[in-house]
Gaussian input, Z-matrix of N, CA and C with variables (Angstrom, degrees):
# hf/3-21g

backbone

0 1
 N
 C     1     B1
 C     2     B2     1     A1
 N     3     B3     2     A2     1     D1
 C     4     B4     3     A3     2     D2
 C     5     B5     4     A4     3     D3
 N     6     B6     5     A5     4     D4
 C     7     B7     6     A6     5     D5
 C     8     B8     7     A7     6     D6
 N     9     B9     8     A8     7     D7
 C    10    B10     9     A9     8     D8
 C    11    B11    10    A10     9     D9
 N    12    B12    11    A11    10    D10
 C    13    B13    12    A12    11    D11
 C    14    B14    13    A13    12    D12
 N    15    B15    14    A14    13    D13
 C    16    B16    15    A15    14    D14
 C    17    B17    16    A16    15    D15
 N    18    B18    17    A17    16    D16
 C    19    B19    18    A18    17    D17
 C    20    B20    19    A19    18    D18
 N    21    B21    20    A20    19    D19
 C    22    B22    21    A21    20    D20
 C    23    B23    22    A22    21    D21
 N    24    B24    23    A23    22    D22
 C    25    B25    24    A24    23    D23
 C    26    B26    25    A25    24    D24
 N    27    B27    26    A26    25    D25
 C    28    B28    27    A27    26    D26
 C    29    B29    28    A28    27    D27
 N    30    B30    29    A29    28    D28
 C    31    B31    30    A30    29    D29
 C    32    B32    31    A31    30    D30
 N    33    B33    32    A32    31    D31
 C    34    B34    33    A33    32    D32
 C    35    B35    34    A34    33    D33
 N    36    B36    35    A35    34    D34
 C    37    B37    36    A36    35    D35
 C    38    B38    37    A37    36    D36
 N    39    B39    38    A38    37    D37
 C    40    B40    39    A39    38    D38
 C    41    B41    40    A40    39    D39
 N    42    B42    41    A41    40    D40
 C    43    B43    42    A42    41    D41
 C    44    B44    43    A43    42    D42
 N    45    B45    44    A44    43    D43
 C    46    B46    45    A45    44    D44
 C    47    B47    46    A46    45    D45
 N    48    B48    47    A47    46    D46
 C    49    B49    48    A48    47    D47
 C    50    B50    49    A49    48    D48
 N    51    B51    50    A50    49    D49
 C    52    B52    51    A51    50    D50
 C    53    B53    52    A52    51    D51
 N    54    B54    53    A53    52    D52
 C    55    B55    54    A54    53    D53
 C    56    B56    55    A55    54    D54
 N    57    B57    56    A56    55    D55
 C    58    B58    57    A57    56    D56
 C    59    B59    58    A58    57    D57
 N    60    B60    59    A59    58    D58
 C    61    B61    60    A60    59    D59
 C    62    B62    61    A61    60    D60
 N    63    B63    62    A62    61    D61
 C    64    B64    63    A63    62    D62
 C    65    B65    64    A64    63    D63
 N    66    B66    65    A65    64    D64
 C    67    B67    66    A66    65    D65
 C    68    B68    67    A67    66    D66
 N    69    B69    68    A68    67    D67
 C    70    B70    69    A69    68    D68
 C    71    B71    70    A70    69    D69
 N    72    B72    71    A71    70    D70
 C    73    B73    72    A72    71    D71
 C    74    B74    73    A73    72    D72
 N    75    B75    74    A74    73    D73
 C    76    B76    75    A75    74    D74
 C    77    B77    76    A76    75    D75
 N    78    B78    77    A77    76    D76
 C    79    B79    78    A78    77    D77
 C    80    B80    79    A79    78    D78
 N    81    B81    80    A80    79    D79
 C    82    B82    81    A81    80    D80
 C    83    B83    82    A82    81    D81
 N    84    B84    83    A83    82    D82
 C    85    B85    84    A84    83    D83
 C    86    B86    85    A85    84    D84
 N    87    B87    86    A86    85    D85
 C    88    B88    87    A87    86    D86
 C    89    B89    88    A88    87    D87
 N    90    B90    89    A89    88    D88
 C    91    B91    90    A90    89    D89
 C    92    B92    91    A91    90    D90
 N    93    B93    92    A92    91    D91
 C    94    B94    93    A93    92    D92
 C    95    B95    94    A94    93    D93
 N    96    B96    95    A95    94    D94
 C    97    B97    96    A96    95    D95
 C    98    B98    97    A97    96    D96
 N    99    B99    98    A98    97    D97
 C   100   B100    99    A99    98    D98
 C   101   B101   100   A100    99    D99
 N   102   B102   101   A101   100   D100
 C   103   B103   102   A102   101   D101
 C   104   B104   103   A103   102   D102
 N   105   B105   104   A104   103   D103
 C   106   B106   105   A105   104   D104
 C   107   B107   106   A106   105   D105
 N   108   B108   107   A107   106   D106
 C   109   B109   108   A108   107   D107
 C   110   B110   109   A109   108   D108
 N   111   B111   110   A110   109   D109
 C   112   B112   111   A111   110   D110
 C   113   B113   112   A112   111   D111
 N   114   B114   113   A113   112   D112
 C   115   B115   114   A114   113   D113
 C   116   B116   115   A115   114   D114
 N   117   B117   116   A116   115   D115
 C   118   B118   117   A117   116   D116
 C   119   B119   118   A118   117   D117
 N   120   B120   119   A119   118   D118
 C   121   B121   120   A120   119   D119
 C   122   B122   121   A121   120   D120
 N   123   B123   122   A122   121   D121
 C   124   B124   123   A123   122   D122
 C   125   B125   124   A124   123   D123
 N   126   B126   125   A125   124   D124
 C   127   B127   126   A126   125   D125
 C   128   B128   127   A127   126   D126
 N   129   B129   128   A128   127   D127
 C   130   B130   129   A129   128   D128
 C   131   B131   130   A130   129   D129
 N   132   B132   131   A131   130   D130
 C   133   B133   132   A132   131   D131
 C   134   B134   133   A133   132   D132
 N   135   B135   134   A134   133   D133
 C   136   B136   135   A135   134   D134
 C   137   B137   136   A136   135   D135
 N   138   B138   137   A137   136   D136
 C   139   B139   138   A138   137   D137
 C   140   B140   139   A139   138   D138
 N   141   B141   140   A140   139   D139
 C   142   B142   141   A141   140   D140
 C   143   B143   142   A142   141   D141
 N   144   B144   143   A143   142   D142
 C   145   B145   144   A144   143   D143
 C   146   B146   145   A145   144   D144
 N   147   B147   146   A146   145   D145
 C   148   B148   147   A147   146   D146
 C   149   B149   148   A148   147   D147
 N   150   B150   149   A149   148   D148
 C   151   B151   150   A150   149   D149
 C   152   B152   151   A151   150   D150
 N   153   B153   152   A152   151   D151
 C   154   B154   153   A153   152   D152
 C   155   B155   154   A154   153   D153
 N   156   B156   155   A155   154   D154
 C   157   B157   156   A156   155   D155
 C   158   B158   157   A157   156   D156
 N   159   B159   158   A158   157   D157
 C   160   B160   159   A159   158   D158
 C   161   B161   160   A160   159   D159
 N   162   B162   161   A161   160   D160
 C   163   B163   162   A162   161   D161
 C   164   B164   163   A163   162   D162
 N   165   B165   164   A164   163   D163
 C   166   B166   165   A165   164   D164
 C   167   B167   166   A166   165   D165
 N   168   B168   167   A167   166   D166
 C   169   B169   168   A168   167   D167
 C   170   B170   169   A169   168   D168
 N   171   B171   170   A170   169   D169
 C   172   B172   171   A171   170   D170
 C   173   B173   172   A172   171   D171
 N   174   B174   173   A173   172   D172
 C   175   B175   174   A174   173   D173
 C   176   B176   175   A175   174   D174
 N   177   B177   176   A176   175   D175
 C   178   B178   177   A177   176   D176
 C   179   B179   178   A178   177   D177
 N   180   B180   179   A179   178   D178
 C   181   B181   180   A180   179   D179
 C   182   B182   181   A181   180   D180
 N   183   B183   182   A182   181   D181
 C   184   B184   183   A183   182   D182
 C   185   B185   184   A184   183   D183
 N   186   B186   185   A185   184   D184
 C   187   B187   186   A186   185   D185
 C   188   B188   187   A187   186   D186
 N   189   B189   188   A188   187   D187
 C   190   B190   189   A189   188   D188
 C   191   B191   190   A190   189   D189
 N   192   B192   191   A191   190   D190
 C   193   B193   192   A192   191   D191
 C   194   B194   193   A193   192   D192
 N   195   B195   194   A194   193   D193
 C   196   B196   195   A195   194   D194
 C   197   B197   196   A196   195   D195
 N   198   B198   197   A197   196   D196
 C   199   B199   198   A198   197   D197
 C   200   B200   199   A199   198   D198
 N   201   B201   200   A200   199   D199
 C   202   B202   201   A201   200   D200
 C   203   B203   202   A202   201   D201
 N   204   B204   203   A203   202   D202
 C   205   B205   204   A204   203   D203
 C   206   B206   205   A205   204   D204
 N   207   B207   206   A206   205   D205
 C   208   B208   207   A207   206   D206
 C   209   B209   208   A208   207   D207
 N   210   B210   209   A209   208   D208
 C   211   B211   210   A210   209   D209
 C   212   B212   211   A211   210   D210
 N   213   B213   212   A212   211   D211
 C   214   B214   213   A213   212   D212
 C   215   B215   214   A214   213   D213
 N   216   B216   215   A215   214   D214
 C   217   B217   216   A216   215   D215
 C   218   B218   217   A217   216   D216
 N   219   B219   218   A218   217   D217
 C   220   B220   219   A219   218   D218
 C   221   B221   220   A220   219   D219
 N   222   B222   221   A221   220   D220
 C   223   B223   222   A222   221   D221
 C   224   B224   223   A223   222   D222
 N   225   B225   224   A224   223   D223
 C   226   B226   225   A225   224   D224
 C   227   B227   226   A226   225   D225
 N   228   B228   227   A227   226   D226
 C   229   B229   228   A228   227   D227
 C   230   B230   229   A229   228   D228
 N   231   B231   230   A230   229   D229
 C   232   B232   231   A231   230   D230
 C   233   B233   232   A232   231   D231
 N   234   B234   233   A233   232   D232
 C   235   B235   234   A234   233   D233
 C   236   B236   235   A235   234   D234
 N   237   B237   236   A236   235   D235
 C   238   B238   237   A237   236   D236
 C   239   B239   238   A238   237   D237
 N   240   B240   239   A239   238   D238
 C   241   B241   240   A240   239   D239
 C   242   B242   241   A241   240   D240
 N   243   B243   242   A242   241   D241
 C   244   B244   243   A243   242   D242
 C   245   B245   244   A244   243   D243
 N   246   B246   245   A245   244   D244
 C   247   B247   246   A246   245   D245
 C   248   B248   247   A247   246   D246
 N   249   B249   248   A248   247   D247
 C   250   B250   249   A249   248   D248
 C   251   B251   250   A250   249   D249
 N   252   B252   251   A251   250   D250
 C   253   B253   252   A252   251   D251
 C   254   B254   253   A253   252   D252
 N   255   B255   254   A254   253   D253
 C   256   B256   255   A255   254   D254
 C   257   B257   256   A256   255   D255
 N   258   B258   257   A257   256   D256
 C   259   B259   258   A258   257   D257
 C   260   B260   259   A259   258   D258
 N   261   B261   260   A260   259   D259
 C   262   B262   261   A261   260   D260
 C   263   B263   262   A262   261   D261
 N   264   B264   263   A263   262   D262
 C   265   B265   264   A264   263   D263
 C   266   B266   265   A265   264   D264
 N   267   B267   266   A266   265   D265
 C   268   B268   267   A267   266   D266
 C   269   B269   268   A268   267   D267
 N   270   B270   269   A269   268   D268
 C   271   B271   270   A270   269   D269
 C   272   B272   271   A271   270   D270
 N   273   B273   272   A272   271   D271
 C   274   B274   273   A273   272   D272
 C   275   B275   274   A274   273   D273
 N   276   B276   275   A275   274   D274
 C   277   B277   276   A276   275   D275
 C   278   B278   277   A277   276   D276
 N   279   B279   278   A278   277   D277
 C   280   B280   279   A279   278   D278
 C   281   B281   280   A280   279   D279
 N   282   B282   281   A281   280   D280
 C   283   B283   282   A282   281   D281
 C   284   B284   283   A283   282   D282
 N   285   B285   284   A284   283   D283
 C   286   B286   285   A285   284   D284
 C   287   B287   286   A286   285   D285

   B1=1.4262
   B2=1.5257
   B3=1.3215
   B4=1.4676
   B5=1.5441
   B6=1.3051
   B7=1.4673
   B8=1.5018
   B9=1.3222
   B10=1.4563
   B11=1.5031
   B12=1.3279
   B13=1.4419
   B14=1.5248
   B15=1.3259
   B16=1.4721
   B17=1.5209
   B18=1.3147
   B19=1.4595
   B20=1.5313
   B21=1.3029
   B22=1.4482
   B23=1.5353
   B24=1.3100
   B25=1.4600
   B26=1.5333
   B27=1.3134
   B28=1.4752
   B29=1.5223
   B30=1.3140
   B31=1.4698
   B32=1.5253
   B33=1.3238
   B34=1.4779
   B35=1.5362
   B36=1.3130
   B37=1.4717
   B38=1.5529
   B39=1.3076
   B40=1.4573
   B41=1.5224
   B42=1.2978
   B43=1.4792
   B44=1.5139
   B45=1.3078
   B46=1.4736
   B47=1.5337
   B48=1.3147
   B49=1.4789
   B50=1.5387
   B51=1.3307
   B52=1.4370
   B53=1.5109
   B54=1.3019
   B55=1.4652
   B56=1.5136
   B57=1.3264
   B58=1.4594
   B59=1.5265
   B60=1.3049
   B61=1.4633
   B62=1.4937
   B63=1.2965
   B64=1.4382
   B65=1.5214
   B66=1.3284
   B67=1.4552
   B68=1.5361
   B69=1.2855
   B70=1.4632
   B71=1.5323
   B72=1.3075
   B73=1.4623
   B74=1.5524
   B75=1.3339
   B76=1.4421
   B77=1.5401
   B78=1.3321
   B79=1.4875
   B80=1.5334
   B81=1.2999
   B82=1.4798
   B83=1.5369
   B84=1.3026
   B85=1.4515
   B86=1.5366
   B87=1.3372
   B88=1.4371
   B89=1.5360
   B90=1.3214
   B91=1.4664
   B92=1.5312
   B93=1.2725
   B94=1.4795
   B95=1.5155
   B96=1.3296
   B97=1.4711
   B98=1.5186
   B99=1.3252
   B100=1.4501
   B101=1.5213
   B102=1.3281
   B103=1.4755
   B104=1.5091
   B105=1.3360
   B106=1.4541
   B107=1.5456
   B108=1.3483
   B109=1.4384
   B110=1.5306
   B111=1.3296
   B112=1.4661
   B113=1.5230
   B114=1.3013
   B115=1.4591
   B116=1.5226
   B117=1.2956
   B118=1.4672
   B119=1.5163
   B120=1.3271
   B121=1.4515
   B122=1.5117
   B123=1.3488
   B124=1.4536
   B125=1.5250
   B126=1.3624
   B127=1.4544
   B128=1.5189
   B129=1.3141
   B130=1.4594
   B131=1.5093
   B132=1.3359
   B133=1.4653
   B134=1.5119
   B135=1.3414
   B136=1.4670
   B137=1.5021
   B138=1.3397
   B139=1.4520
   B140=1.5301
   B141=1.3041
   B142=1.4690
   B143=1.5322
   B144=1.3087
   B145=1.4734
   B146=1.5284
   B147=1.3065
   B148=1.4820
   B149=1.5245
   B150=1.3189
   B151=1.4675
   B152=1.5354
   B153=1.3331
   B154=1.4747
   B155=1.5368
   B156=1.3273
   B157=1.4564
   B158=1.5119
   B159=1.3341
   B160=1.4572
   B161=1.5471
   B162=1.3247
   B163=1.4738
   B164=1.5302
   B165=1.2989
   B166=1.4727
   B167=1.5133
   B168=1.3266
   B169=1.4770
   B170=1.5336
   B171=1.3236
   B172=1.4380
   B173=1.5126
   B174=1.3231
   B175=1.4588
   B176=1.5177
   B177=1.3208
   B178=1.4742
   B179=1.5223
   B180=1.3178
   B181=1.4710
   B182=1.5188
   B183=1.3356
   B184=1.4669
   B185=1.5517
   B186=1.3088
   B187=1.4705
   B188=1.5407
   B189=1.3128
   B190=1.4691
   B191=1.5314
   B192=1.3159
   B193=1.4781
   B194=1.5182
   B195=1.3609
   B196=1.4646
   B197=1.5149
   B198=1.3234
   B199=1.4585
   B200=1.5385
   B201=1.3039
   B202=1.4503
   B203=1.5284
   B204=1.3183
   B205=1.4526
   B206=1.5239
   B207=1.3082
   B208=1.4768
   B209=1.5158
   B210=1.3259
   B211=1.4485
   B212=1.5152
   B213=1.3235
   B214=1.4718
   B215=1.4992
   B216=1.3417
   B217=1.4527
   B218=1.5249
   B219=1.3388
   B220=1.4809
   B221=1.5397
   B222=1.2946
   B223=1.4605
   B224=1.5189
   B225=1.3131
   B226=1.4585
   B227=1.5341
   B228=1.3015
   B229=1.4595
   B230=1.5307
   B231=1.3360
   B232=1.4664
   B233=1.5431
   B234=1.3250
   B235=1.4328
   B236=1.5429
   B237=1.3156
   B238=1.4326
   B239=1.5340
   B240=1.3315
   B241=1.4609
   B242=1.5068
   B243=1.3240
   B244=1.4691
   B245=1.5179
   B246=1.3197
   B247=1.4421
   B248=1.5204
   B249=1.3299
   B250=1.4634
   B251=1.5185
   B252=1.3329
   B253=1.4634
   B254=1.5237
   B255=1.3308
   B256=1.4612
   B257=1.5412
   B258=1.3291
   B259=1.4457
   B260=1.5494
   B261=1.3111
   B262=1.4645
   B263=1.5277
   B264=1.3415
   B265=1.4652
   B266=1.5400
   B267=1.3258
   B268=1.4553
   B269=1.5174
   B270=1.3003
   B271=1.4628
   B272=1.5286
   B273=1.3105
   B274=1.4783
   B275=1.5167
   B276=1.3427
   B277=1.4426
   B278=1.5194
   B279=1.3274
   B280=1.4514
   B281=1.5381
   B282=1.3518
   B283=1.4579
   B284=1.5255
   B285=1.3157
   B286=1.4556
   B287=1.3964
   A1=109.14
   A2=115.86
   A3=121.73
   A4=109.13
   A5=115.14
   A6=121.29
   A7=109.23
   A8=115.92
   A9=122.13
   A10=108.33
   A11=116.42
   A12=122.31
   A13=107.23
   A14=115.09
   A15=118.77
   A16=112.03
   A17=113.93
   A18=121.21
   A19=109.85
   A20=114.56
   A21=121.55
   A22=113.73
   A23=117.57
   A24=121.39
   A25=112.17
   A26=116.39
   A27=119.41
   A28=111.05
   A29=116.17
   A30=119.60
   A31=110.88
   A32=117.43
   A33=121.27
   A34=110.65
   A35=116.78
   A36=120.51
   A37=111.66
   A38=117.62
   A39=120.77
   A40=111.35
   A41=118.85
   A42=121.60
   A43=109.84
   A44=117.12
   A45=120.94
   A46=110.46
   A47=117.53
   A48=122.44
   A49=110.87
   A50=117.97
   A51=121.66
   A52=116.89
   A53=117.10
   A54=120.93
   A55=111.19
   A56=113.51
   A57=118.79
   A58=106.25
   A59=116.76
   A60=119.27
   A61=112.75
   A62=115.80
   A63=122.27
   A64=107.82
   A65=116.04
   A66=120.59
   A67=108.83
   A68=115.22
   A69=122.51
   A70=106.97
   A71=115.98
   A72=117.60
   A73=112.36
   A74=115.72
   A75=120.55
   A76=109.97
   A77=118.23
   A78=120.73
   A79=113.39
   A80=118.15
   A81=120.84
   A82=110.13
   A83=117.21
   A84=121.84
   A85=109.95
   A86=116.40
   A87=121.53
   A88=111.05
   A89=117.03
   A90=122.09
   A91=109.79
   A92=117.34
   A93=121.81
   A94=110.25
   A95=117.70
   A96=121.90
   A97=111.23
   A98=117.11
   A99=122.36
   A100=110.72
   A101=116.64
   A102=120.53
   A103=110.59
   A104=118.16
   A105=121.96
   A106=111.91
   A107=116.73
   A108=121.71
   A109=115.26
   A110=117.74
   A111=120.07
   A112=112.69
   A113=117.64
   A114=119.15
   A115=113.05
   A116=116.53
   A117=121.83
   A118=112.85
   A119=117.75
   A120=122.35
   A121=113.07
   A122=115.09
   A123=121.51
   A124=111.13
   A125=115.63
   A126=120.20
   A127=108.12
   A128=115.43
   A129=121.86
   A130=107.09
   A131=116.05
   A132=121.95
   A133=106.81
   A134=115.12
   A135=121.90
   A136=107.85
   A137=116.69
   A138=119.46
   A139=109.78
   A140=115.25
   A141=119.49
   A142=112.36
   A143=117.10
   A144=120.04
   A145=110.53
   A146=116.45
   A147=121.34
   A148=109.43
   A149=115.29
   A150=120.48
   A151=112.86
   A152=116.02
   A153=116.94
   A154=111.56
   A155=117.84
   A156=120.84
   A157=114.09
   A158=115.62
   A159=121.03
   A160=112.70
   A161=114.90
   A162=120.32
   A163=114.84
   A164=117.70
   A165=121.17
   A166=110.94
   A167=115.21
   A168=119.39
   A169=109.40
   A170=118.21
   A171=121.71
   A172=112.42
   A173=115.73
   A174=120.39
   A175=112.09
   A176=115.80
   A177=120.59
   A178=111.00
   A179=117.70
   A180=122.10
   A181=109.50
   A182=116.50
   A183=120.62
   A184=110.52
   A185=116.87
   A186=120.05
   A187=110.38
   A188=117.09
   A189=119.22
   A190=112.14
   A191=117.74
   A192=122.25
   A193=110.70
   A194=116.69
   A195=119.51
   A196=114.03
   A197=120.36
   A198=122.11
   A199=112.96
   A200=117.22
   A201=122.07
   A202=109.09
   A203=116.60
   A204=121.36
   A205=109.43
   A206=115.30
   A207=122.11
   A208=104.82
   A209=116.49
   A210=121.20
   A211=109.89
   A212=114.15
   A213=120.25
   A214=109.73
   A215=116.23
   A216=122.21
   A217=109.12
   A218=117.48
   A219=118.81
   A220=109.83
   A221=116.40
   A222=118.98
   A223=107.60
   A224=116.13
   A225=121.82
   A226=109.65
   A227=117.58
   A228=120.93
   A229=112.04
   A230=116.65
   A231=120.59
   A232=109.01
   A233=116.12
   A234=121.58
   A235=112.78
   A236=117.01
   A237=120.01
   A238=111.26
   A239=116.04
   A240=120.41
   A241=111.57
   A242=116.90
   A243=122.47
   A244=107.29
   A245=116.25
   A246=120.30
   A247=111.38
   A248=115.04
   A249=120.87
   A250=107.71
   A251=117.14
   A252=122.00
   A253=106.67
   A254=115.18
   A255=121.17
   A256=112.43
   A257=116.88
   A258=120.50
   A259=109.66
   A260=116.44
   A261=119.70
   A262=110.94
   A263=117.06
   A264=121.96
   A265=109.02
   A266=115.68
   A267=120.22
   A268=112.31
   A269=117.20
   A270=122.18
   A271=110.75
   A272=117.46
   A273=119.08
   A274=111.29
   A275=116.78
   A276=120.12
   A277=111.50
   A278=116.93
   A279=120.30
   A280=115.13
   A281=114.67
   A282=118.71
   A283=109.56
   A284=116.11
   A285=119.63
   A286=115.58
   D1=150.93
   D2=-176.97
   D3=-129.11
   D4=148.29
   D5=178.72
   D6=-144.90
   D7=152.81
   D8=173.01
   D9=-116.25
   D10=141.39
   D11=177.99
   D12=-123.86
   D13=131.10
   D14=178.14
   D15=163.65
   D16=-154.71
   D17=-177.45
   D18=-69.90
   D19=162.56
   D20=-175.13
   D21=-58.66
   D22=-40.59
   D23=-179.02
   D24=-66.59
   D25=-43.03
   D26=179.30
   D27=-67.85
   D28=-41.91
   D29=178.02
   D30=-61.69
   D31=-41.49
   D32=178.57
   D33=-62.41
   D34=-42.73
   D35=179.09
   D36=-62.31
   D37=-44.42
   D38=178.79
   D39=-68.81
   D40=-32.29
   D41=174.89
   D42=-61.13
   D43=-37.95
   D44=177.31
   D45=-61.63
   D46=-26.86
   D47=179.54
   D48=-90.17
   D49=4.41
   D50=177.01
   D51=95.55
   D52=8.81
   D53=178.81
   D54=-84.58
   D55=157.13
   D56=163.40
   D57=-79.27
   D58=158.04
   D59=179.96
   D60=-147.22
   D61=150.12
   D62=177.84
   D63=-135.47
   D64=116.41
   D65=179.07
   D66=-77.41
   D67=111.19
   D68=177.86
   D69=-141.39
   D70=128.22
   D71=178.31
   D72=-116.70
   D73=-9.34
   D74=178.49
   D75=-89.65
   D76=118.85
   D77=-176.82
   D78=-55.43
   D79=-41.75
   D80=-178.76
   D81=-64.74
   D82=-40.56
   D83=178.24
   D84=-65.91
   D85=-41.11
   D86=178.54
   D87=-62.47
   D88=-45.26
   D89=178.68
   D90=-60.01
   D91=-45.68
   D92=178.40
   D93=-60.37
   D94=-44.95
   D95=178.22
   D96=-60.34
   D97=-45.09
   D98=-179.36
   D99=-59.37
   D100=-48.43
   D101=-179.63
   D102=-59.23
   D103=-40.18
   D104=-178.50
   D105=-72.82
   D106=-24.66
   D107=-170.50
   D108=-98.96
   D109=-0.42
   D110=-174.86
   D111=-61.22
   D112=-31.19
   D113=178.07
   D114=-77.82
   D115=-18.57
   D116=-177.13
   D117=-89.36
   D118=-40.69
   D119=-172.08
   D120=-115.10
   D121=138.97
   D122=176.38
   D123=-82.56
   D124=-31.55
   D125=-178.24
   D126=-136.06
   D127=128.54
   D128=177.28
   D129=-121.09
   D130=118.98
   D131=177.87
   D132=-98.09
   D133=130.56
   D134=-175.23
   D135=-125.84
   D136=134.74
   D137=178.61
   D138=-66.10
   D139=145.92
   D140=-174.70
   D141=-63.82
   D142=-26.84
   D143=177.64
   D144=-60.51
   D145=-39.71
   D146=177.26
   D147=-77.39
   D148=-46.99
   D149=-172.29
   D150=-59.61
   D151=-38.21
   D152=-177.25
   D153=-68.64
   D154=-23.92
   D155=177.45
   D156=-77.98
   D157=-30.51
   D158=-177.07
   D159=-115.46
   D160=24.81
   D161=-174.54
   D162=-52.64
   D163=-46.68
   D164=-179.90
   D165=-57.99
   D166=-45.23
   D167=-178.61
   D168=-66.09
   D169=-39.29
   D170=177.94
   D171=-63.69
   D172=-41.45
   D173=176.78
   D174=-60.92
   D175=-41.96
   D176=177.71
   D177=-64.63
   D178=-42.36
   D179=177.32
   D180=-60.83
   D181=-43.17
   D182=-179.39
   D183=-62.45
   D184=-41.18
   D185=-178.53
   D186=-68.07
   D187=-36.27
   D188=-177.72
   D189=-83.85
   D190=-15.66
   D191=-178.51
   D192=-132.42
   D193=68.46
   D194=-173.32
   D195=-63.33
   D196=-17.51
   D197=-179.89
   D198=-88.23
   D199=-4.16
   D200=179.61
   D201=-101.35
   D202=140.93
   D203=178.18
   D204=-101.90
   D205=122.29
   D206=171.21
   D207=-113.64
   D208=110.92
   D209=-171.65
   D210=-118.09
   D211=126.90
   D212=176.53
   D213=-87.77
   D214=129.70
   D215=177.93
   D216=-128.71
   D217=148.27
   D218=175.82
   D219=-65.72
   D220=143.10
   D221=174.83
   D222=-71.96
   D223=161.24
   D224=177.70
   D225=-57.94
   D226=-39.39
   D227=178.46
   D228=-61.18
   D229=-40.09
   D230=177.05
   D231=-70.39
   D232=-36.27
   D233=-178.20
   D234=-64.65
   D235=-20.64
   D236=179.53
   D237=-72.74
   D238=-21.50
   D239=177.29
   D240=-78.86
   D241=-25.66
   D242=178.44
   D243=-148.44
   D244=158.72
   D245=-179.59
   D246=-73.53
   D247=131.27
   D248=179.78
   D249=-130.52
   D250=127.21
   D251=178.86
   D252=-101.27
   D253=93.65
   D254=-177.23
   D255=-65.24
   D256=-37.69
   D257=178.87
   D258=-61.52
   D259=-41.11
   D260=179.52
   D261=-64.79
   D262=-39.52
   D263=177.60
   D264=-59.43
   D265=-48.39
   D266=-179.06
   D267=-62.02
   D268=-42.61
   D269=179.90
   D270=-65.57
   D271=-37.97
   D272=179.10
   D273=-68.03
   D274=-36.30
   D275=-176.97
   D276=-79.76
   D277=-44.59
   D278=-173.79
   D279=-99.56
   D280=-10.67
   D281=-178.71
   D282=83.95
   D283=164.11
   D284=177.20
   D285=104.80

């Protein structure tokens, strides 16, 4: 199972691609959710706005859980500044 964590716009976009989503903008809340959800999800996509704040914690989680994917993606708001192909990101990470 896959989920995206981030702002409302990014979560809505990923839901259109068939993902589960959780709107969280507070980095501490996101980190807590990730830790609780590691057994549930194989891939967790996190907006870069959140990820950059909790990067050390994410790196530690990655090292301790090598079979889990924690993927940083630009938020839709960041994507408005430059072109972002979210479908291509998902395909590269998950295959297909």
